[in-house]
C-alpha positions in Angstrom: 2.4 -35.0 15.5 6.2 -34.5 15.0 7.7 -31.2 16.0 8.4 -28.7 13.3 11.9 -28.4 12.1 13.6 -25.1 12.8 16.2 -25.6 10.1 16.3 -22.7 7.5 14.1 -20.5 9.5 15.2 -17.0 10.4 13.8 -13.9 11.9 10.2 -13.7 10.6 10.4 -10.0 9.9 13.5 -10.2 7.7 13.1 -13.6 6.1 11.6 -12.3 2.9 14.3 -9.6 2.5 17.1 -12.0 3.1 15.8 -14.4 0.4 15.2 -11.5 -2.0 18.8 -10.1 -1.6 20.3 -13.6 -1.8 18.5 -14.1 -5.2 19.5 -10.7 -6.5 23.2 -11.2 -5.6 23.5 -14.0 -8.1 22.2 -12.0 -11.1 23.3 -8.9 -13.0 26.6 -7.7 -14.4 29.7 -7.7 -12.3 32.0 -4.8 -12.8 35.4 -4.4 -11.3 35.7 -1.1 -9.3 38.5 0.1 -11.6 36.2 0.0 -14.6 33.8 2.3 -12.8 36.5 4.7 -11.7 38.0 4.7 -15.2 34.6 5.5 -16.7 34.1 8.4 -14.4 37.5 9.8 -15.1 36.8 9.4 -18.9 33.5 11.3 -18.6 35.2 14.1 -16.6 37.9 14.5 -19.3 35.4 14.5 -22.1 33.2 17.1 -20.5 36.2 19.3 -19.7 37.5 19.1 -23.3 34.0 19.9 -24.5 34.0 23.1 -22.4 37.4 24.1 -24.0 36.4 23.2 -27.6 32.8 24.7 -27.5 32.8 27.6 -24.9 29.5 29.1 -24.0 
């Protein structure tokens, strides 16, 4: 019986997690950090203007 190949084996406790995160990294939208920062700033400005326009 030939010995088992140890190629592509990792830690047994983390093997599933590593494969899961490797697959997830390839999918989904990719946003530049400046778009996220710009969106947050825009929301803050809109909420601040709404407080001035419609005071409670």
